C-alpha positions in Angstrom: 250.5 -104.6 170.2 250.5 -108.6 168.8 253.6 -110.5 169.6 256.3 -107.5 170.3 259.6 -108.9 169.0 260.5 -107.1 172.0 259.4 -106.7 175.4 261.0 -104.1 177.8 258.4 -104.3 181.4 259.7 -102.0 184.3 263.3 -101.5 183.6 266.0 -100.4 185.8 269.4 -99.8 184.8 272.2 -97.9 187.5 275.5 -95.9 186.3 277.9 -96.0 189.3 275.9 -94.0 191.2 273.0 -92.6 189.0 269.7 -94.4 188.8 270.2 -93.3 184.1 266.3 -96.1 183.6 263.9 -94.7 186.0 261.1 -98.1 184.4 261.3 -97.9 181.4 258.5 -99.8 179.5 258.8 -100.5 175.8 257.8 -103.1 173.1 259.3 -103.6 169.5 256.2 -104.3 166.9 258.1 -107.2 165.2 259.2 -106.0 161.8 258.9 -102.6 161.7 261.2 -100.0 162.2 260.7 -98.7 166.0 262.7 -94.6 166.9 263.6 -94.1 170.2 263.9 -90.4 170.2 264.1 -87.7 172.8 266.6 -85.0 174.7 270.7 -85.8 175.1 271.6 -87.8 178.5 267.6 -89.2 179.1 269.1 -92.3 178.7 267.9 -93.8 174.6 271.4 -95.0 174.9 271.9 -96.9 178.0 268.3 -98.4 176.5 269.9 -99.9 174.3 273.0 -101.2 176.2 270.5 -103.1 178.5 269.5 -104.7 175.8 271.5 -106.2 175.0 273.6 -107.1 177.5 276.6 -104.5 178.3 275.0 -103.0 181.4 273.0 -104.7 182.6 269.7 -103.7 183.9 269.2 -103.8 188.3 264.8 -104.3 188.0 262.3 -105.2 185.6 262.7 -107.4 182.8 263.6 -107.5 179.1 261.6 -110.5 177.1 262.9 -111.3 173.4 261.3 -113.8 170.7 259.1 -114.4 173.4 261.7 -115.2 176.0 263.1 -113.8 179.1 266.8 -112.5 178.8 266.8 -110.7 181.1 269.7 -111.8 182.9 271.9 -113.4 179.8 275.2 -112.2 179.5 275.8 -110.6 176.0 276.6 -113.8 173.8 274.0 -115.3 174.7 271.6 -112.3 173.4 273.0 -112.1 170.1 273.1 -116.2 169.4 269.7 -115.2 169.9 269.5 -113.1 167.4 270.1 -109.4 168.3 272.7 -107.4 166.3 273.8 -104.7 168.4 275.7 -100.6 166.5 277.1 -99.0 169.0 276.9 -95.2 168.5 281.3 -95.2 169.2 280.6 -97.5 166.3 282.7 -100.5 167.3 284.9 -101.5 164.9 288.4 -103.1 164.9 290.7 -100.0 164.1 293.7 -102.8 163.2 292.0 -105.5 161.1 291.3 -104.4 157.3 287.1 -104.2 156.3 286.7 -107.9 155.4 288.4 -109.1 159.0 285.8 -107.0 160.7 283.1 -108.4 158.4 284.2 -112.2 158.6 284.6 -112.0 162.2 280.2 -110.5 162.4 279.7 -113.4 161.1 279.3 -115.6 163.5 277.7 -118.9 163.0 279.9 -119.6 159.9 281.2 -117.9 156.6 279.3 -114.7 154.8 277.1 -115.0 152.7 278.0 -114.2 148.8 275.2 -112.7 148.1 274.5 -110.7 151.5 277.6 -109.8 150.6 276.4 -108.0 147.7 273.5 -106.4 149.1 275.8 -105.3 151.9 278.6 -103.5 148.5 275.8 -102.2 146.7 274.7 -100.6 149.9 277.6 -99.5 150.7 280.5 -99.7 147.6 283.5 -97.8 149.3 283.3 -101.2 151.4 284.0 -103.6 148.9 287.1 -100.8 147.0 288.4 -100.7 151.2 287.9 -104.7 151.5 291.4 -104.8 152.2 292.7 -101.6 153.7 292.7 -101.3 158.0 289.5 -100.1 159.3 291.7 -97.3 161.4 292.5 -96.0 157.5 289.1 -94.8 156.4 287.0 -91.9 156.9 284.6 -91.4 159.8 281.8 -92.5 157.3 283.5 -94.9 155.8 283.9 -96.0 159.3 280.2 -96.1 159.9 279.1 -97.6 157.1 281.0 -101.0 158.5 279.8 -101.0 161.7 276.2 -101.0 159.9 277.4 -103.6 157.6 279.2 -105.4 160.5 275.3 -106.0 161.8 274.2 -106.9 158.6 276.5 -109.0 157.5 273.9 -112.2 159.2 270.4 -112.2 159.4 269.6 -110.4 162.6 265.9 -110.9 164.5 266.8 -107.1 166.2 268.7 -105.1 165.1 269.9 -102.4 167.9 271.3 -99.3 166.1 272.7 -95.9 167.9 272.6 -92.6 166.2 273.5 -94.2 163.0 274.6 -91.2 161.0 275.2 -88.6 163.7 277.9 -86.3 162.6 277.8 -87.6 158.6 277.6 -85.9 155.3 274.0 -84.8 153.7 275.6 -87.7 151.1 276.7 -90.3 153.6 273.7 -89.7 155.8 271.6 -90.6 152.3 274.0 -93.3 151.7 273.0 -94.4 155.1 269.6 -94.4 155.5 268.7 -96.2 152.1 271.0 -99.4 153.6 268.4 -99.5 156.6 265.5 -98.8 154.4 266.2 -102.0 152.5 266.5 -103.9 155.6 263.2 -102.7 156.8 261.6 -103.5 152.9 263.3 -106.8 153.9 261.0 -107.2 157.2 263.6 -106.7 159.3 263.0 -105.4 163.1 264.5 -102.3 164.3 265.3 -100.7 167.2 266.4 -97.1 166.3 268.4 -94.3 168.0 268.3 -91.3 165.6 268.4 -87.5 166.2 268.3 -86.5 163.1 264.4 -85.8 162.6 264.4 -86.1 158.3 265.7 -89.8 159.1 263.3 -90.4 161.5 260.8 -89.4 160.0 261.4 -91.5 156.9 262.1 -94.6 158.7 259.9 -94.8 161.5 257.2 -97.2 161.6 256.2 -96.6 165.1 258.4 -93.8 168.3 258.3 -94.0 171.8 259.4 -90.5 172.9 262.0 -90.6 176.1 262.8 -88.1 179.1 264.2 -88.3 182.2 264.7 -92.4 182.2 261.5 -92.7 181.4 259.0 -94.2 177.9 256.9 -91.2 178.0 254.8 -91.4 174.9 254.8 -94.4 171.8 252.4 -93.4 168.8 252.7 -94.0 165.4 255.6 -92.3 163.8 253.1 -90.5 161.7 251.8 -89.3 164.0 254.2 -87.4 165.6 255.8 -86.6 162.2 252.2 -84.2 161.6 251.8 -82.4 165.1 254.5 -79.8 165.4 252.3 -79.2 169.3 253.5 -82.6 170.4 257.1 -82.5 168.7 257.5 -79.4 170.4 255.3 -80.8 173.9 258.0 -83.8 174.7 260.9 -83.4 172.8 261.5 -79.0 172.2 262.0 -79.5 168.8 260.2 -79.4 165.4 260.7 -82.0 163.0 259.8 -79.2 160.3 263.4 -77.5 161.0 266.0 -80.2 160.9 
């Protein structure tokens, strides 16, 4: 793989007395969607939180866009071009949709053309532009969470289970928005339990188990190999 946007080398992260990441090696190709898959509790969220800097790695290195960012604080990683959508959405519920979006545009005013693209992807946000985010439905809050990271173009988008718990119609809306982002040439590392979404969006895939990457390859290869799916994750994409 030439010139990955992100490289993790031997990454170890502890949470209290628990050793969660145990030597993660991962490369994210530039301009592709990389799926990070695995059973619940194997370290996927910890991997994303370590990359963005919410949790500090005990050992190993994180190289982003050619620079070592292992010791940098979250703000510096975001300034360097990372965008992060946490599993718990991370929106400001007591602020309006508009205020949430303006806060997300760190480098200046919201770009009008980009905002129109976001409204096209998530029409509900335009409808509820002046409403408090806490009054939105669960699906609308997730739309806002994704839209906030899209407010500015990022070098790398880290997205944690964007379709979790959403109704099928909202999942379709979310998938279309992520596909649009992919078609713009974005680099994305995406944790996703919905295998239909993973199969539709992913270019490459890394599978985690017990705090390590146990398999990497093309998404198409994993999607077509039921035996490999069951071996790696105990699941078949055909039944999801």
